[in-house]
C-alpha positions as CSV (number, residue, x, y, z in Angstrom):
1,M,-44.3,45.7,-16.2
2,P,-44.3,47.0,-20.1
3,D,-47.5,47.0,-21.9
4,I,-46.3,44.3,-24.3
5,V,-45.8,42.0,-21.3
6,A,-49.1,42.6,-19.7
7,Y,-51.5,43.2,-22.6
8,G,-49.6,42.2,-25.8
9,R,-50.6,44.1,-29.1
10,K,-54.0,42.9,-30.7
11,P,-54.5,41.1,-33.0
12,D,-51.1,39.6,-33.7
13,V,-48.8,40.0,-30.4
14,Y,-49.9,37.9,-27.4
15,A,-49.1,39.4,-24.0
16,C,-45.7,37.8,-23.0
17,G,-46.8,37.6,-19.4
18,Y,-49.8,35.2,-20.4
19,C,-47.6,32.3,-21.4
20,H,-44.2,33.1,-19.5
21,L,-46.1,34.6,-16.5
22,P,-45.6,37.9,-15.0
23,N,-42.8,36.3,-12.9
24,G,-40.9,35.0,-15.9
25,L,-40.8,31.6,-14.8
26,G,-43.1,30.1,-17.3
27,R,-44.5,26.6,-17.8
28,P,-43.2,23.3,-19.2
29,E,-44.5,24.0,-22.6
30,N,-42.4,27.1,-23.1
31,S,-39.5,28.7,-21.3
32,S,-38.3,30.6,-18.2
33,L,-37.3,34.0,-19.0
34,A,-36.6,35.3,-15.5
35,G,-32.8,36.6,-15.1
36,L,-31.9,35.6,-18.5
37,P,-29.2,38.0,-20.2
38,R,-31.2,41.1,-22.1
39,D,-29.0,40.5,-25.1
40,Y,-29.6,36.8,-25.2
41,I,-33.4,37.2,-25.2
42,I,-33.2,39.7,-27.9
43,Q,-31.2,37.2,-29.9
44,Q,-33.5,34.4,-29.4
45,M,-36.4,36.7,-30.6
46,A,-34.2,37.4,-33.8
47,D,-33.5,33.7,-34.3
48,F,-37.3,33.0,-34.2
49,K,-38.1,35.8,-36.6
50,S,-35.2,34.6,-39.1
51,G,-36.3,30.8,-38.9
52,R,-32.9,29.7,-37.2
53,R,-34.9,28.6,-34.3
54,K,-38.0,26.4,-34.6
55,S,-39.2,23.1,-32.9
56,A,-38.2,19.8,-34.3
57,E,-42.0,18.9,-33.8
58,P,-43.6,21.0,-36.2
59,T,-47.0,20.6,-34.2
60,H,-45.6,22.2,-31.1
61,L,-47.8,25.4,-31.4
62,P,-46.2,27.5,-28.4
63,A,-42.9,27.4,-30.6
64,A,-44.8,28.1,-33.7
65,A,-46.6,30.9,-31.5
66,M,-43.3,32.4,-30.8
67,V,-42.4,32.7,-34.5
68,G,-45.5,34.7,-34.9
69,V,-44.8,36.9,-32.1
70,A,-41.2,37.5,-33.1
71,T,-42.3,38.5,-36.6
72,H,-45.0,40.9,-35.6
73,A,-43.3,42.6,-32.5
74,D,-41.4,45.9,-33.2
75,D,-37.7,46.5,-31.9
76,Q,-38.9,48.6,-29.2
77,Q,-41.4,46.0,-27.8
78,V,-38.9,43.2,-28.0
79,R,-36.3,45.3,-26.3
80,S,-38.6,46.5,-23.4
81,A,-39.9,42.9,-22.8
82,A,-36.2,41.6,-22.6
83,A,-35.3,44.2,-20.1
84,Y,-38.4,43.3,-18.0
85,F,-37.7,39.5,-17.9
86,A,-33.8,40.1,-17.6
87,G,-34.6,42.2,-14.3
88,L,-36.5,39.6,-12.6
89,K,-34.9,37.2,-10.0
90,P,-35.1,33.4,-10.7
91,K,-36.6,31.5,-7.7
92,P,-37.1,27.8,-6.8
93,W,-40.2,27.0,-9.2
94,I,-40.0,23.2,-9.9
95,R,-39.9,20.4,-7.4
96,V,-37.8,17.4,-8.8
97,V,-38.9,14.0,-7.4
98,E,-37.1,10.6,-8.4
99,T,-39.8,7.9,-8.9
100,A,-40.4,4.4,-10.4
101,T,-44.0,5.1,-10.8
102,V,-46.0,8.4,-11.8
103,P,-49.7,9.5,-12.1
104,K,-51.2,8.6,-15.5
105,T,-51.3,12.1,-17.5
106,H,-53.0,13.4,-20.4
107,V,-52.0,16.6,-22.6
108,A,-54.3,19.5,-21.9
109,G,-53.5,23.2,-22.5
110,W,-50.1,22.4,-23.9
111,M,-48.9,20.5,-20.7
112,L,-49.3,17.2,-18.9
113,V,-52.2,17.1,-16.5
114,V,-52.9,14.1,-14.1
115,S,-55.7,12.0,-15.2
116,E,-58.9,11.2,-13.1
117,P,-59.2,8.7,-11.4
118,V,-55.6,8.9,-10.3
119,A,-53.5,5.7,-11.2
120,Q,-50.1,4.9,-11.3
121,K,-47.8,3.5,-14.3
122,P,-44.1,3.1,-14.6
123,I,-42.0,6.1,-15.5
124,G,-39.7,4.4,-17.8
125,H,-37.3,6.7,-19.4
126,R,-39.5,9.7,-19.4
127,I,-39.8,13.0,-17.6
128,I,-43.4,13.9,-16.3
129,E,-43.8,17.5,-15.5
130,T,-47.1,18.8,-14.2
131,A,-48.7,21.4,-12.2
132,E,-48.5,21.2,-8.4
133,N,-52.1,22.8,-8.4
134,L,-53.7,22.6,-11.7
135,E,-56.6,25.1,-10.9
136,R,-54.2,27.8,-9.9
137,T,-51.9,27.2,-12.9
138,E,-54.7,27.5,-15.3
139,L,-55.6,30.9,-13.7
140,R,-51.9,31.8,-14.4
141,D,-51.1,32.0,-10.6
142,D,-47.5,32.9,-10.7
143,T,-47.1,31.8,-7.1
144,S,-47.9,27.9,-7.8
145,G,-45.1,26.1,-9.5
146,F,-44.5,22.5,-10.8
147,I,-43.4,19.0,-10.1
148,A,-41.2,17.2,-12.4
149,Y,-40.9,13.3,-11.9
150,V,-37.7,11.8,-13.1
151,P,-36.4,8.2,-13.2
152,P,-34.6,6.7,-10.3
153,G,-30.9,7.3,-10.6
154,S,-31.0,9.9,-13.2
155,I,-30.0,12.8,-11.2
156,K,-26.7,11.2,-10.3
157,R,-26.2,9.9,-13.8
158,G,-26.9,13.5,-15.1
159,K,-24.6,15.2,-12.6
160,T,-21.6,12.9,-14.0
161,L,-22.6,14.1,-17.4
162,V,-22.9,17.9,-16.4
163,I,-19.9,18.0,-14.3
164,S,-17.2,15.7,-16.0
165,G,-18.6,15.2,-19.3
166,G,-19.3,11.5,-18.7
167,A,-16.0,10.3,-20.0
168,G,-15.9,12.1,-23.1
169,K,-19.7,11.7,-24.2
170,T,-20.1,15.7,-23.7
171,M,-18.3,18.5,-22.2
172,P,-18.7,20.1,-18.6
173,C,-21.6,22.2,-18.8
174,A,-19.9,24.8,-16.4
175,V,-17.2,25.8,-19.2
176,C,-19.9,28.2,-20.7
177,H,-22.8,28.2,-18.3
178,G,-20.7,29.0,-15.2
179,A,-19.4,27.0,-12.3
180,D,-22.9,26.9,-10.6
181,L,-24.8,26.7,-13.8
182,K,-26.3,30.3,-13.4
183,G,-25.2,31.5,-16.4
184,S,-22.1,33.5,-17.5
185,G,-22.2,36.6,-19.7
186,D,-24.8,36.1,-22.2
187,V,-24.9,32.4,-21.7
188,P,-28.1,31.3,-20.0
189,A,-28.4,29.5,-17.0
190,L,-29.4,25.9,-16.4
191,A,-29.8,25.7,-12.8
192,G,-33.5,25.2,-11.8
193,R,-35.1,25.3,-15.4
194,S,-37.9,23.2,-16.6
195,P,-36.5,19.6,-17.4
196,S,-39.1,19.5,-20.2
197,Y,-37.7,22.5,-21.8
198,V,-34.2,21.5,-21.5
199,V,-34.6,18.3,-23.2
200,R,-36.4,19.9,-26.0
201,Q,-33.7,22.5,-26.5
202,L,-31.0,19.6,-26.5
203,Y,-33.1,17.7,-29.0
204,D,-33.7,20.6,-31.3
205,I,-30.0,21.8,-31.3
206,Q,-28.8,18.2,-31.9
207,G,-31.1,17.9,-34.7
208,S,-30.3,21.5,-36.1
209,A,-34.0,22.8,-35.5
210,R,-32.4,25.4,-33.3
211,A,-29.4,26.6,-35.3
212,G,-29.0,30.2,-34.1
213,A,-25.7,32.0,-33.7
214,A,-25.6,31.4,-29.8
215,T,-26.3,27.8,-30.4
216,Q,-23.2,27.0,-32.4
217,A,-20.9,26.3,-29.4
218,M,-23.7,23.6,-28.3
219,M,-23.4,21.6,-31.3
220,A,-20.3,19.5,-30.3
221,P,-21.6,18.9,-26.6
222,V,-24.7,17.4,-27.9
223,A,-23.8,15.4,-30.8
224,K,-23.0,12.1,-28.9
225,L,-26.1,12.6,-26.2
226,T,-28.7,10.1,-26.4
227,L,-32.4,10.9,-25.3
228,N,-31.7,9.2,-22.1
229,D,-28.7,11.2,-21.5
230,M,-30.8,14.4,-22.1
231,V,-33.3,13.1,-19.7
232,A,-30.6,12.5,-17.1
233,I,-28.8,16.0,-17.8
234,A,-32.5,17.7,-17.5
235,A,-33.2,15.9,-14.2
236,Y,-29.9,17.1,-12.6
237,T,-30.0,20.6,-13.8
238,S,-33.6,21.3,-12.9
239,S,-32.8,20.0,-9.3
240,L,-30.6,22.7,-8.7
241,Q,-31.3,26.0,-6.9
242,P,-31.6,28.7,-9.5
């Protein structure tokens, strides 16, 4: 593990492994990097640095933090971190459950945490992604993953959108992301990634908050998607084996 991943560089570059974890699988508020193409990671860092990639939500601090890291990290640090994460093998990390009701949650540490005492409420058209074991997650235990609650029927509806394009609503994702959605060339994998992250990226691309060179091919596929479509797509892709 390179020093920039393990320790960062004081005072202005966080350790990559603190947020994205040593296994590269990340948390709902950021991104899974494990197994992504090295050159793709390098390009995303360049896009953060240039301002071509940002969040549609200005108060989303994890994205703002990435702008700071990309601005201050040198080229060698970016390359070494990218090589490290690209060399990791993705593994099952998120358990997807379709359900009509979910535990009430609140935001803590940039993610949703189950509130005490535990009570249920309707899921509506949301994805609720939270830690399987909060204590282990807060200790940055990279053997403890996440559970994503998704609306009933969303996986099937998402599969239709992903596989066939939903009667012209979008384009089949496999055209670019590979037949198994595990990536193709420098195009990233979708299978098994955080549904919260996937929805944020679709939303950001649709609204041009994320407008790097690698996202230009995504503009047409996302143009007609509703937020409910994005939730369904993310529910399906996250349910696949990475």
